[in-house]
C-alpha positions, 0 to 999 in steps of 0.5 A, a space after each residue: 201767317 197761315 201761308 207761313 205755316 204751310 210753307 214750314 210744313 212743306 219744308 219739314 216734309 221735304 226734309 223727312 222725305 230726303 232723309 228717307 230717300 233711297 240714295 240716303 238709305 243706300 249711303 247709310 247701309 254702305 257706311 254701316 257695312 264699312 264700319 262693320 268690316 272694321 270691327 270684324 277685322 279688329 276681331 280677326 282670329 289672326 293676332 298679327 292681322 288684328 294689329 295691322 288693321 288697328 295700325 291702318 285705322 289709326 293711320 287713316 284717322 277717321 274719328 268714328 273708325 278710330 273710336 270703334 276700333 279702340 273700344 273693341 280692342 280695349 274690351 278684348 283679351 289681346 295684350 299687344 292689341 290693347 297696348 297699341 289701342 291705348 297708345 292710339 287713344 293717348 295720341 289724341 289726348 291733350 287735356 285730362 279732367 280727372 274727378 278725384 275722391 278719397 278712398 273709402 277705407 281712408 274715409 272710414 278710418 277718418 270717421 272712426 278716428 279720435 279727435 286727438 289722433 294726430 295721424 288723422 289730423 294730418 290726413 284731414 289737413 292733406 285732403 283739405 290741401 288737395 281740395 283747395 288746390 284741385 277742387 276735386 278735379 285734377 287737370 293734366 295736360 299731355 304734350 310731346 306724345 310719341 305714339 311709337 314709344 308711348 312717352 310724353 310730357 305731362 303738366 299739372 294745370 290746376 290754377 294755370 292758364 298755360 303749361 309751366 315747367 314747375 309742374 312738368 314731368 315725364 309720362 309713359 304708357 306701359 301696356 294699357 297703363 298711363 303713368 306720369 309724374 306732375 307738379 301741382 301748384 301750392 301742393 306737392 309732386 304726384 305720381 299718377 297711374 291710370 288704366 281703362 276699365 271695362 266700362 271705358 273709364 280711365 281709372 286710377 290714383 294720384 300718390 303725392 308726397 306725404 298725402 293719402 292716395 287719391 282716386 281718379 276717374 274720367 270717361 274715355 269718350 
């Protein structure tokens, strides 16, 4: 047992020594420099160069570089670059799992409403339908994404194991906004609109037939 502990300790120390070796540190420094250059070029003063750099990064497809470039672009102020970044981000999306909630003003109105208020009763019933159908988490699948035009097909996936034409709808990226129409089984058709926040959350809403607007959100990364 003592010999085994000594051997394990030697292996651990060797691993630490390897991680801190000059070769490893040199590789880390080189990679840090490469990533730094990506960010520097994405923030270049020339707007056309920024777009060319982002196109190059997206085409190269290195996941780390793509994520850094998209985050930097979306936090910037260049609308053309942000639009390209959003299309690049969406090109790698497949499934959205969007947490949903009732808007505060709707919740407050329901709490203040009289028990005999028919409008409030209808709203409560609609919210109950939404929760039964989605469990307060909307699942949307994106397919046939065209990164050049920003057009795609969206499917409501709650209660489904695979896409169903009954829940299919068209989607389009407009600037930094994702807009789509989907169906949800046992519910209604909904129009969804999402946009990235400064905290890199996709935030927006679902507006469904004869229902109050529901708020949606999910982390982008």
